[in-house]
Every structure is written in structure tokens, then in C-alpha cells.
N, C-alpha and C positions, 0 to 999 in steps of 0.2 A: 361121360364121367364129369366133365366141366359143368354140365347142366344139373347133374345130380347134386354136386357140392353147392352150386348156386341155390337150388331149391331148399336144401337142408339149412343153409344159412338164413334164407328167407323165412323159414318157419321158426327158427330159433329166435331171431330178433326181427319181428315183423315191422317193416317200415321205419327202421332206425337209420341213422346217418351211414352206418356201415353198409346197409342194404342198398342205399342210394349210390354209394361209391362202387359197389359190386356191379350194379346195373350199368353204370357209366363205363367201367372197365370192360365189361362183357360186350357192350355196344361198340367200343373202340376196336376190340379184337375182331369182331365180325366185320366191321367196316374195313379194317386193314387187310384181312384175308380176301374180301371181295374186291378191293382195289388192286391188289397184287394179281389176282386171277384175271381181272378185266384187262390189265396192262399186258399180261402174258398172252391172252386171247387176241388182242389187237396186234401184237407183234407177230403171232403166228399167221393171222389173216393178211397182214402186210407182206410177209415173206412168200406167200403163195403167188404163183404166176397169175397175171391179169388176163382173164378170159374175155374181156369186153372187146 
């Protein structure tokens, strides 16, 4: 859904200031989700018993 809206706005005003802002916000959202997932994954791995 987010990607669909993003593409629709891209076609309406091609390479305008608004489009650049949307690209930036989209990038921040993806980065935030990825960093949260990475922290969660590290926490899970650290909580596992050490097999070495």
C-alpha cells in the first residue's frame, strides 16, 4: 500500500521537491524497521545458550 501511494505521487509530480521528501521519508522508515529488527535478532542470539 505504501509503495503504491509512493508510486502514484511520483507519477503525479515527477522529480519535484515533494517527491524528494517522500523518497527521504521512505528511506528513513525502511532504515528504522531494519535497525529494530537487527537489534531484536541480536538480543535473541545473545539470549541463546552458548554451545562453544
